[in-house]
N, C-alpha and C positions, 0 to 999 in steps of 0.2 A: 326144570328144577335141577339144581346141583345138590348132591349129597356127598359129604366127607365120610366115607364108610370105614368100618373097622377092618382089621386084617382078616377076621373070620368071615365077614360079609364079602370081602374081596375074593377070598378063596372059594366060597360057595358060587359066586357069580362066574368066576373064571373056570371052574370045574364043571359047570352045568352046560349041557348041550340043549336040552329041551325045557328045563325048568326055570329059565331066566324070568319069565313072566311071574311065576309064583314067588320067586325070591324078591323081585322088585316090589311086588305087591306087599310082601311082608315088610320090607324096608320102609315103604311109603306109609303104610298103615300104623306101624309101630314106632315111627320116628318121634323122638322126644328131645332132640338136641337142636333147638332152633339156631344156635350159634354155628352149628356145623352143617347147615343147609341154607340155601337161598333160592328164592323163586324169582324168575325174570319175566314171568308172564310171556308176552309176545316179543319182548325186546331182544331175546336171544338171536332172532333172525338178523336184525340190523347189526347187533353186536358182533356176530361171527363174520358178517360181511366186512365190517370195519377192521377187524383184527386179522383178516386173511386177505384174499385177493378180490374182494367185492362180490363174491358168489357164495352159494351154500356148499360148494365143493369141500368135503371134509379134508381133502389133501391140498387144498389151495392155500396160498400164503406161506409164510415162513414160521417155523418153530422158534420159540414156544408160544407166541401170541396166537397163532392159528389153532392151538390146542385148548384155548380157554373155554370154548363151547363145543364145536363139532369135531375138532381134531382129536385123534387118539384111536384107541382100539374099539371098533364097533362090535357090540355083543349080540345084536338082534338085527334081523333083515327087514322087518316091517315097521319098526319104530326106532327112534333114536335112543339108544342106550350106549353111551360112550364112556369108556373107562380110561382113566389116567393113573399111572403108577405114582407112588409117593415121590419119586425123583422128578417126574414130570410136573407134579403139583408144585414142587419147590421152584422149578424153572418158570412155570406160568406165573406164580406169585411174584417172583422177582421181575419178570418182564412187564407185568401189569402195573407194577409200582412206578414205572417210567412213562406210562400213558397219561398225558394231560388232556384237558378239554380241547385246546386248540388243535392238537394232533388228531384227536378223535373226530372233531368237526370237519377237518380237511378230508379225512377218510370217508366220513358219512356223506359229505357233499359229492364225493367222487363215485358213489354207488350208481352204476349205470346199467344194472341188470334189469331187463324188462320183467323178470320173474319176481322182483321185489314188490311185495304187496302193501308195504307200509305207506303212509301218506307222504313221507320224505319231506317234511317241513320242519320249522323250528320246534314245534311241540314234540314231534317224533324224535328229533335229536335230543331234546332235554330228557325225554323218557328213556332213550338209549343211554345217555350219559349217567343219569341217576342210577339206572340198573347196573351199569358198568362199575360204578363206585361200590355198589353192594357186592358185586361179584369179586372185585378186587379185595375187599375186606374179607370175604368168605375164603378166598384162596390163601390169604395171609393166615387166617385161623386154621385152615386145613393143613397148611405147611407146618405151622407151629405144633400142631397136634400129631404130625407124622402120619397123616391119613391119605389114602388113595381117594380119588373122586370119581363119581359117575354123574353124567348129565343125562337126563331123560326128557323126552318130549314125544308127543304122539302126533 
């Protein structure tokens, strides 16, 4: 799940050493801005691989596309809680605007990581592409709102 968080929420997350779980729980439970969040279900895995170097390495690939899902500042050691600043959100939004279906398909077909658990077929690609379109629109809204973003997955 991606959330475009407020400046206050961002300050709390970045200042917290141990209470990140509680802050995240509060964000998730009290979220009421559907336009400033997006769920990618399981598509985030293939999406990150396509936008980076084909792996789940958060440092793989080139900025800013590599930061759309797992790239960025990791705030938790046991689960994915990845933070992007407002400036990074703008960079990602701009970079995602240039991603078309043919480019993503080429990257998807090139995934060669034995750790990828998806079916890696036409249906999986369509699922990834559809979710990428949602993520692209989300980043555009987050950038327009001047919000930082966190991505969470367990």
